[in-house]
PDB file of N, H, CA, C and O in Angstrom:
ATOM      1  N   UNK A   1      34.294  63.326  37.875  1.00  0.00           N
ATOM      2  CA  UNK A   1      35.555  63.715  37.265  1.00  0.00           C
ATOM      3  C   UNK A   1      35.597  63.155  35.844  1.00  0.00           C
ATOM      4  O   UNK A   1      35.369  61.966  35.624  1.00  0.00           O
ATOM      5  N   UNK A   2      35.887  64.015  34.902  1.00  0.00           N
ATOM      6  H   UNK A   2      36.072  64.982  35.079  1.00  0.00           H
ATOM      7  CA  UNK A   2      35.968  63.535  33.526  1.00  0.00           C
ATOM      8  C   UNK A   2      37.410  63.231  33.138  1.00  0.00           C
ATOM      9  O   UNK A   2      38.340  63.458  33.912  1.00  0.00           O
ATOM     10  N   UNK A   3      37.574  62.719  31.939  1.00  0.00           N
ATOM     11  H   UNK A   3      36.819  62.535  31.310  1.00  0.00           H
ATOM     12  CA  UNK A   3      38.907  62.296  31.488  1.00  0.00           C
ATOM     13  C   UNK A   3      39.884  63.461  31.433  1.00  0.00           C
ATOM     14  O   UNK A   3      41.058  63.302  31.767  1.00  0.00           O
ATOM     15  N   UNK A   4      39.415  64.618  31.020  1.00  0.00           N
ATOM     16  H   UNK A   4      38.461  64.747  30.748  1.00  0.00           H
ATOM     17  CA  UNK A   4      40.296  65.783  30.916  1.00  0.00           C
ATOM     18  C   UNK A   4      40.838  66.167  32.289  1.00  0.00           C
ATOM     19  O   UNK A   4      42.016  66.497  32.421  1.00  0.00           O
ATOM     20  N   UNK A   5      39.999  66.128  33.295  1.00  0.00           N
ATOM     21  H   UNK A   5      39.041  65.861  33.188  1.00  0.00           H
ATOM     22  CA  UNK A   5      40.455  66.450  34.645  1.00  0.00           C
ATOM     23  C   UNK A   5      41.485  65.432  35.122  1.00  0.00           C
ATOM     24  O   UNK A   5      42.450  65.789  35.797  1.00  0.00           O
ATOM     25  N   UNK A   6      41.283  64.185  34.776  1.00  0.00           N
ATOM     26  H   UNK A   6      40.500  63.895  34.227  1.00  0.00           H
ATOM     27  CA  UNK A   6      42.243  63.152  35.157  1.00  0.00           C
ATOM     28  C   UNK A   6      43.597  63.408  34.508  1.00  0.00           C
ATOM     29  O   UNK A   6      44.634  63.285  35.160  1.00  0.00           O
ATOM     30  N   UNK A   7      43.589  63.763  33.234  1.00  0.00           N
ATOM     31  H   UNK A   7      42.746  63.863  32.705  1.00  0.00           H
ATOM     32  CA  UNK A   7      44.845  64.054  32.539  1.00  0.00           C
ATOM     33  C   UNK A   7      45.527  65.275  33.139  1.00  0.00           C
ATOM     34  O   UNK A   7      46.750  65.308  33.270  1.00  0.00           O
ATOM     35  N   UNK A   8      44.738  66.271  33.499  1.00  0.00           N
ATOM     36  H   UNK A   8      43.744  66.244  33.393  1.00  0.00           H
ATOM     37  CA  UNK A   8      45.316  67.462  34.124  1.00  0.00           C
ATOM     38  C   UNK A   8      45.939  67.127  35.481  1.00  0.00           C
ATOM     39  O   UNK A   8      47.007  67.636  35.822  1.00  0.00           O
ATOM     40  N   UNK A   9      45.265  66.266  36.253  1.00  0.00           N
ATOM     41  H   UNK A   9      44.398  65.853  35.975  1.00  0.00           H
ATOM     42  CA  UNK A   9      45.819  65.854  37.542  1.00  0.00           C
ATOM     43  C   UNK A   9      47.114  65.072  37.359  1.00  0.00           C
ATOM     44  O   UNK A   9      48.080  65.280  38.094  1.00  0.00           O
ATOM     45  N   UNK A  10      47.130  64.180  36.387  1.00  0.00           N
ATOM     46  H   UNK A  10      46.345  64.012  35.791  1.00  0.00           H
ATOM     47  CA  UNK A  10      48.347  63.402  36.121  1.00  0.00           C
ATOM     48  C   UNK A  10      49.490  64.312  35.683  1.00  0.00           C
ATOM     49  O   UNK A  10      50.632  64.120  36.101  1.00  0.00           O
ATOM     50  N   UNK A  11      49.192  65.289  34.854  1.00  0.00           N
ATOM     51  H   UNK A  11      48.264  65.446  34.515  1.00  0.00           H
ATOM     52  CA  UNK A  11      50.225  66.226  34.409  1.00  0.00           C
ATOM     53  C   UNK A  11      50.782  67.002  35.597  1.00  0.00           C
ATOM     54  O   UNK A  11      51.987  67.241  35.675  1.00  0.00           O
ATOM     55  N   UNK A  12      49.907  67.399  36.523  1.00  0.00           N
ATOM     56  H   UNK A  12      48.928  67.205  36.460  1.00  0.00           H
ATOM     57  CA  UNK A  12      50.359  68.125  37.708  1.00  0.00           C
ATOM     58  C   UNK A  12      51.222  67.233  38.592  1.00  0.00           C
ATOM     59  O   UNK A  12      52.255  67.675  39.096  1.00  0.00           O
ATOM     60  N   UNK A  13      50.811  65.986  38.786  1.00  0.00           N
ATOM     61  H   UNK A  13      49.972  65.627  38.377  1.00  0.00           H
ATOM     62  CA  UNK A  13      51.603  65.051  39.586  1.00  0.00           C
ATOM     63  C   UNK A  13      52.968  64.817  38.953  1.00  0.00           C
ATOM     64  O   UNK A  13      53.977  64.747  39.654  1.00  0.00           O
ATOM     65  N   UNK A  14      53.002  64.697  37.629  1.00  0.00           N
ATOM     66  H   UNK A  14      52.182  64.755  37.059  1.00  0.00           H
ATOM     67  CA  UNK A  14      54.271  64.510  36.918  1.00  0.00           C
ATOM     68  C   UNK A  14      55.185  65.701  37.162  1.00  0.00           C
ATOM     69  O   UNK A  14      56.383  65.539  37.392  1.00  0.00           O
ATOM     70  N   UNK A  15      54.616  66.892  37.112  1.00  0.00           N
ATOM     71  H   UNK A  15      53.642  67.024  36.926  1.00  0.00           H
ATOM     72  CA  UNK A  15      55.396  68.108  37.333  1.00  0.00           C
ATOM     73  C   UNK A  15      55.994  68.117  38.741  1.00  0.00           C
ATOM     74  O   UNK A  15      57.151  68.493  38.926  1.00  0.00           O
ATOM     75  N   UNK A  16      55.202  67.703  39.729  1.00  0.00           N
ATOM     76  H   UNK A  16      54.261  67.398  39.579  1.00  0.00           H
ATOM     77  CA  UNK A  16      55.675  67.658  41.118  1.00  0.00           C
ATOM     78  C   UNK A  16      56.801  66.636  41.262  1.00  0.00           C
ATOM     79  O   UNK A  16      57.825  66.925  41.882  1.00  0.00           O
ATOM     80  N   UNK A  17      56.619  65.449  40.693  1.00  0.00           N
ATOM     81  H   UNK A  17      55.787  65.214  40.188  1.00  0.00           H
ATOM     82  CA  UNK A  17      57.630  64.390  40.797  1.00  0.00           C
ATOM     83  C   UNK A  17      58.928  64.820  40.118  1.00  0.00           C
ATOM     84  O   UNK A  17      60.010  64.622  40.671  1.00  0.00           O
ATOM     85  N   UNK A  18      58.830  65.401  38.935  1.00  0.00           N
ATOM     86  H   UNK A  18      57.951  65.562  38.486  1.00  0.00           H
ATOM     87  CA  UNK A  18      60.037  65.857  38.240  1.00  0.00           C
ATOM     88  C   UNK A  18      60.746  66.954  39.031  1.00  0.00           C
ATOM     89  O   UNK A  18      61.975  67.030  39.023  1.00  0.00           O
ATOM     90  N   UNK A  19      59.986  67.793  39.706  1.00  0.00           N
ATOM     91  H   UNK A  19      58.988  67.731  39.712  1.00  0.00           H
ATOM     92  CA  UNK A  19      60.581  68.815  40.562  1.00  0.00           C
ATOM     93  C   UNK A  19      61.337  68.197  41.725  1.00  0.00           C
ATOM     94  O   UNK A  19      62.416  68.665  42.088  1.00  0.00           O
ATOM     95  N   UNK A  20      60.771  67.142  42.315  1.00  0.00           N
ATOM     96  H   UNK A  20      59.894  66.762  42.021  1.00  0.00           H
ATOM     97  CA  UNK A  20      61.444  66.448  43.411  1.00  0.00           C
ATOM     98  C   UNK A  20      62.722  65.766  42.922  1.00  0.00           C
ATOM     99  O   UNK A  20      63.742  65.793  43.609  1.00  0.00           O
ATOM    100  N   UNK A  21      62.667  65.163  41.750  1.00  0.00           N
ATOM    101  H   UNK A  21      61.838  65.141  41.192  1.00  0.00           H
ATOM    102  CA  UNK A  21      63.855  64.514  41.182  1.00  0.00           C
ATOM    103  C   UNK A  21      64.945  65.550  40.936  1.00  0.00           C
ATOM    104  O   UNK A  21      66.123  65.277  41.166  1.00  0.00           O
ATOM    105  N   UNK A  22      64.565  66.725  40.475  1.00  0.00           N
ATOM    106  H   UNK A  22      63.608  66.947  40.288  1.00  0.00           H
ATOM    107  CA  UNK A  22      65.541  67.777  40.193  1.00  0.00           C
ATOM    108  C   UNK A  22      66.270  68.227  41.458  1.00  0.00           C
ATOM    109  O   UNK A  22      67.389  68.732  41.371  1.00  0.00           O
ATOM    110  N   UNK A  23      65.662  68.055  42.624  1.00  0.00           N
ATOM    111  H   UNK A  23      64.753  67.644  42.695  1.00  0.00           H
ATOM    112  CA  UNK A  23      66.284  68.451  43.890  1.00  0.00           C
ATOM    113  C   UNK A  23      67.319  67.444  44.387  1.00  0.00           C
ATOM    114  O   UNK A  23      68.103  67.756  45.283  1.00  0.00           O
ATOM    115  N   UNK A  24      67.330  66.248  43.818  1.00  0.00           N
ATOM    116  H   UNK A  24      66.693  65.994  43.090  1.00  0.00           H
ATOM    117  CA  UNK A  24      68.271  65.217  44.253  1.00  0.00           C
ATOM    118  C   UNK A  24      69.694  65.585  43.851  1.00  0.00           C
ATOM    119  O   UNK A  24      69.891  66.325  42.887  1.00  0.00           O
ATOM    120  N   UNK A  25      70.694  65.073  44.584  1.00  0.00           N
ATOM    121  H   UNK A  25      70.534  64.472  45.367  1.00  0.00           H
ATOM    122  CA  UNK A  25      72.082  65.344  44.205  1.00  0.00           C
ATOM    123  C   UNK A  25      72.408  64.731  42.841  1.00  0.00           C
ATOM    124  O   UNK A  25      71.693  63.863  42.342  1.00  0.00           O
ATOM    125  N   UNK A  26      73.488  65.201  42.264  1.00  0.00           N
ATOM    126  H   UNK A  26      74.069  65.907  42.669  1.00  0.00           H
ATOM    127  CA  UNK A  26      73.886  64.768  40.918  1.00  0.00           C
ATOM    128  C   UNK A  26      74.111  63.258  40.857  1.00  0.00           C
ATOM    129  O   UNK A  26      74.675  62.658  41.773  1.00  0.00           O
ATOM    130  N   UNK A  27      73.670  62.677  39.785  1.00  0.00           N
ATOM    131  H   UNK A  27      73.212  63.163  39.041  1.00  0.00           H
ATOM    132  CA  UNK A  27      73.871  61.258  39.528  1.00  0.00           C
ATOM    133  C   UNK A  27      74.892  61.099  38.414  1.00  0.00           C
ATOM    134  O   UNK A  27      75.087  62.010  37.610  1.00  0.00           O
ATOM    135  N   UNK A  28      75.521  59.982  38.368  1.00  0.00           N
ATOM    136  H   UNK A  28      75.363  59.242  39.021  1.00  0.00           H
ATOM    137  CA  UNK A  28      76.436  59.657  37.278  1.00  0.00           C
ATOM    138  C   UNK A  28      75.760  58.649  36.375  1.00  0.00           C
ATOM    139  O   UNK A  28      75.138  57.707  36.866  1.00  0.00           O
ATOM    140  N   UNK A  29      75.865  58.822  35.066  1.00  0.00           N
ATOM    141  H   UNK A  29      76.370  59.587  34.668  1.00  0.00           H
ATOM    142  CA  UNK A  29      75.244  57.847  34.163  1.00  0.00           C
ATOM    143  C   UNK A  29      75.959  56.506  34.234  1.00  0.00           C
ATOM    144  O   UNK A  29      77.158  56.449  34.504  1.00  0.00           O
ATOM    145  N   UNK A  30      75.238  55.450  33.996  1.00  0.00           N
ATOM    146  H   UNK A  30      74.263  55.496  33.777  1.00  0.00           H
ATOM    147  CA  UNK A  30      75.837  54.124  33.977  1.00  0.00           C
ATOM    148  C   UNK A  30      75.050  53.142  34.817  1.00  0.00           C
ATOM    149  O   UNK A  30      73.968  53.445  35.321  1.00  0.00           O
ATOM    150  N   UNK A  31      75.612  51.973  34.952  1.00  0.00           N
ATOM    151  H   UNK A  31      76.491  51.727  34.542  1.00  0.00           H
ATOM    152  CA  UNK A  31      74.964  50.894  35.674  1.00  0.00           C
ATOM    153  C   UNK A  31      75.940  50.315  36.687  1.00  0.00           C
ATOM    154  O   UNK A  31      77.130  50.164  36.406  1.00  0.00           O
ATOM    155  N   UNK A  32      75.427  49.995  37.859  1.00  0.00           N
ATOM    156  H   UNK A  32      74.461  50.118  38.087  1.00  0.00           H
ATOM    157  CA  UNK A  32      76.243  49.323  38.863  1.00  0.00           C
ATOM    158  C   UNK A  32      75.903  47.849  38.836  1.00  0.00           C
ATOM    159  O   UNK A  32      74.739  47.469  38.969  1.00  0.00           O
ATOM    160  N   UNK A  33      76.903  47.029  38.667  1.00  0.00           N
ATOM    161  H   UNK A  33      77.848  47.337  38.559  1.00  0.00           H
ATOM    162  CA  UNK A  33      76.684  45.586  38.695  1.00  0.00           C
ATOM    163  C   UNK A  33      77.982  44.894  39.063  1.00  0.00           C
ATOM    164  O   UNK A  33      79.068  45.427  38.834  1.00  0.00           O
ATOM    165  N   UNK A  34      77.866  43.719  39.628  1.00  0.00           N
ATOM    166  H   UNK A  34      76.984  43.286  39.814  1.00  0.00           H
ATOM    167  CA  UNK A  34      79.038  42.935  39.993  1.00  0.00           C
ATOM    168  C   UNK A  34      79.555  42.204  38.764  1.00  0.00           C
ATOM    169  O   UNK A  34      78.775  41.689  37.963  1.00  0.00           O
ATOM    170  N   UNK A  35      80.862  42.162  38.623  1.00  0.00           N
ATOM    171  H   UNK A  35      81.496  42.579  39.274  1.00  0.00           H
ATOM    172  CA  UNK A  35      81.475  41.444  37.501  1.00  0.00           C
ATOM    173  C   UNK A  35      82.262  40.267  38.061  1.00  0.00           C
ATOM    174  O   UNK A  35      83.092  40.434  38.955  1.00  0.00           O
ATOM    175  N   UNK A  36      82.003  39.109  37.545  1.00  0.00           N
ATOM    176  H   UNK A  36      81.329  38.974  36.819  1.00  0.00           H
ATOM    177  CA  UNK A  36      82.689  37.901  38.000  1.00  0.00           C
ATOM    178  C   UNK A  36      83.543  37.355  36.866  1.00  0.00           C
ATOM    179  O   UNK A  36      83.123  37.315  35.710  1.00  0.00           O
ATOM    180  N   UNK A  37      84.738  36.941  37.220  1.00  0.00           N
ATOM    181  H   UNK A  37      85.079  36.974  38.159  1.00  0.00           H
ATOM    182  CA  UNK A  37      85.648  36.371  36.228  1.00  0.00           C
ATOM    183  C   UNK A  37      86.021  34.956  36.644  1.00  0.00           C
ATOM    184  O   UNK A  37      86.052  34.628  37.830  1.00  0.00           O
ATOM    185  N   UNK A  38      86.297  34.147  35.674  1.00  0.00           N
ATOM    186  H   UNK A  38      86.272  34.414  34.710  1.00  0.00           H
ATOM    187  CA  UNK A  38      86.783  32.801  35.970  1.00  0.00           C
ATOM    188  C   UNK A  38      88.215  32.899  36.465  1.00  0.00           C
ATOM    189  O   UNK A  38      88.966  33.791  36.070  1.00  0.00           O
ATOM    190  N   UNK A  39      88.580  31.973  37.332  1.00  0.00           N
ATOM    191  H   UNK A  39      87.970  31.248  37.653  1.00  0.00           H
ATOM    192  CA  UNK A  39      89.915  32.021  37.926  1.00  0.00           C
ATOM    193  C   UNK A  39      91.004  31.568  36.957  1.00  0.00           C
ATOM    194  O   UNK A  39      92.172  31.911  37.145  1.00  0.00           O
ATOM    195  N   UNK A  40      90.648  30.811  35.931  1.00  0.00           N
ATOM    196  H   UNK A  40      89.700  30.533  35.778  1.00  0.00           H
ATOM    197  CA  UNK A  40      91.630  30.382  34.948  1.00  0.00           C
ATOM    198  C   UNK A  40      92.192  28.992  35.168  1.00  0.00           C
ATOM    199  O   UNK A  40      92.943  28.497  34.329  1.00  0.00           O
ATOM    200  N   UNK A  41      91.850  28.354  36.269  1.00  0.00           N
ATOM    201  H   UNK A  41      91.240  28.757  36.951  1.00  0.00           H
ATOM    202  CA  UNK A  41      92.323  26.992  36.506  1.00  0.00           C
ATOM    203  C   UNK A  41      91.594  26.048  35.552  1.00  0.00           C
ATOM    204  O   UNK A  41      90.382  26.179  35.376  1.00  0.00           O
ATOM    205  N   UNK A  42      92.292  25.113  34.941  1.00  0.00           N
ATOM    206  H   UNK A  42      93.276  25.007  35.085  1.00  0.00           H
ATOM    207  CA  UNK A  42      91.693  24.267  33.901  1.00  0.00           C
ATOM    208  C   UNK A  42      90.468  23.467  34.343  1.00  0.00           C
ATOM    209  O   UNK A  42      89.546  23.297  33.545  1.00  0.00           O
ATOM    210  N   UNK A  43      90.420  22.975  35.568  1.00  0.00           N
ATOM    211  H   UNK A  43      91.168  23.113  36.217  1.00  0.00           H
ATOM    212  CA  UNK A  43      89.296  22.143  36.007  1.00  0.00           C
ATOM    213  C   UNK A  43      88.324  22.881  36.933  1.00  0.00           C
ATOM    214  O   UNK A  43      87.479  22.250  37.568  1.00  0.00           O
ATOM    215  N   UNK A  44      88.433  24.179  37.012  1.00  0.00           N
ATOM    216  H   UNK A  44      89.119  24.691  36.495  1.00  0.00           H
ATOM    217  CA  UNK A  44      87.579  24.956  37.912  1.00  0.00           C
ATOM    218  C   UNK A  44      86.375  25.501  37.142  1.00  0.00           C
ATOM    219  O   UNK A  44      86.513  25.954  36.006  1.00  0.00           O
ATOM    220  N   UNK A  45      85.201  25.456  37.763  1.00  0.00           N
ATOM    221  H   UNK A  45      85.089  25.088  38.686  1.00  0.00           H
ATOM    222  CA  UNK A  45      83.980  25.951  37.130  1.00  0.00           C
ATOM    223  C   UNK A  45      83.443  27.186  37.848  1.00  0.00           C
ATOM    224  O   UNK A  45      82.232  27.382  37.949  1.00  0.00           O
ATOM    225  N   UNK A  46      84.352  28.008  38.341  1.00  0.00           N
ATOM    226  H   UNK A  46      85.336  27.849  38.260  1.00  0.00           H
ATOM    227  CA  UNK A  46      83.880  29.199  39.054  1.00  0.00           C
ATOM    228  C   UNK A  46      83.370  30.256  38.101  1.00  0.00           C
ATOM    229  O   UNK A  46      82.935  31.322  38.536  1.00  0.00           O
TER     230      UNK A  46
END
């Protein structure tokens, strides 16, 4: 197998993966993360 064949195989795999991603339900842009706030008590280190 030469380099060109490898690139062609990778391009085909990319096409398949992108097709599978396109079949997934709609996503919303953004990030999910927990937000922590201090409680506000003067001597608390939460």
